[in-house]
C-alpha positions as CSV (number, residue, x, y, z in Angstrom):
1,M,82.7,203.4,32.9
2,I,79.8,203.3,35.9
3,K,78.7,200.1,36.3
4,P,75.4,200.1,34.5
5,K,73.2,198.1,37.3
6,C,72.4,199.9,40.4
7,R,72.7,197.7,43.9
8,C,69.1,196.8,43.7
9,G,69.5,195.0,40.8
10,Q,68.4,197.4,37.9
11,K,69.6,199.2,34.7
12,R,71.0,202.5,35.4
13,Y,70.3,205.2,32.6
14,G,72.9,207.5,31.8
15,Y,72.5,211.4,30.5
16,G,75.4,213.8,29.9
17,D,75.6,217.0,27.7
18,G,79.5,216.7,26.8
19,T,80.8,217.9,30.2
20,H,78.2,216.6,32.9
21,E,77.5,212.9,33.1
22,I,75.0,211.2,35.6
23,W,73.3,207.7,35.7
24,I,70.0,207.2,37.4
25,C,68.4,204.4,39.0
26,Y,64.6,204.7,38.6
27,K,63.5,202.0,40.8
28,C,65.5,203.3,44.0
29,G,66.1,206.9,43.0
30,K,69.8,206.8,43.3
31,F,72.1,208.3,41.2
32,V,75.9,208.9,40.6
33,G,78.0,211.2,38.0
34,R,80.5,213.2,37.2
35,A,80.5,217.0,36.9
36,G,83.4,217.4,34.8
37,G,85.0,219.8,36.9
38,D,81.7,222.4,37.2
39,Q,81.3,222.7,41.0
40,F,78.3,224.3,40.9
41,F,76.6,221.4,39.0
42,S,77.9,219.0,41.8
43,F,76.5,220.9,44.6
44,M,72.9,221.0,42.5
45,A,73.0,217.5,42.0
46,K,73.4,216.9,45.9
47,E,71.4,219.6,47.3
48,H,68.3,219.8,44.6
49,P,68.3,216.8,42.9
50,N,64.7,217.4,41.1
51,V,66.6,219.8,38.9
52,I,68.6,217.0,37.4
53,M,65.1,215.7,36.2
54,T,64.0,219.2,34.6
55,L,67.3,219.1,32.8
56,I,66.5,215.8,31.0
57,E,62.9,217.0,30.3
58,Q,63.9,220.2,28.8
59,K,66.6,218.0,26.8
60,I,69.4,219.9,28.1
61,L,71.0,216.2,29.2
62,T,70.4,213.9,26.6
63,P,70.6,210.0,27.0
64,I,74.2,208.4,26.4
65,E,75.2,204.7,26.0
66,H,78.7,204.8,27.7
67,S,80.7,206.8,30.0
68,K,82.4,209.4,28.2
69,Y,85.4,208.9,30.9
70,G,85.8,205.1,29.7
71,K,87.4,203.7,32.9
72,K,85.5,201.7,35.2
73,S,84.4,204.0,38.0
74,N,85.5,203.9,41.5
75,R,84.3,206.1,44.5
76,R,87.1,208.7,44.3
77,N,86.7,209.6,40.5
78,Q,82.8,210.2,41.2
79,T,81.6,213.6,41.9
80,F,78.8,213.0,43.7
81,G,76.0,210.5,44.0
82,R,73.2,209.5,46.3
């Protein structure tokens, strides 16, 4: 599972749609996540992170409590991040 706290010490909030998953720190703006094999989503998150907020506002990405991948995350299995 992706750690619930950011490096800055604040809580990360998770959003997903069943395939994609993103964890955002609203204090420092950093985010990490998994694209579920979707290369376009990974590219979009890296190059145009403002679209992530639009997806959340439109309720395409909805709040999640736990990573669907269930295991402790490391940098090798995270698809994108900032």
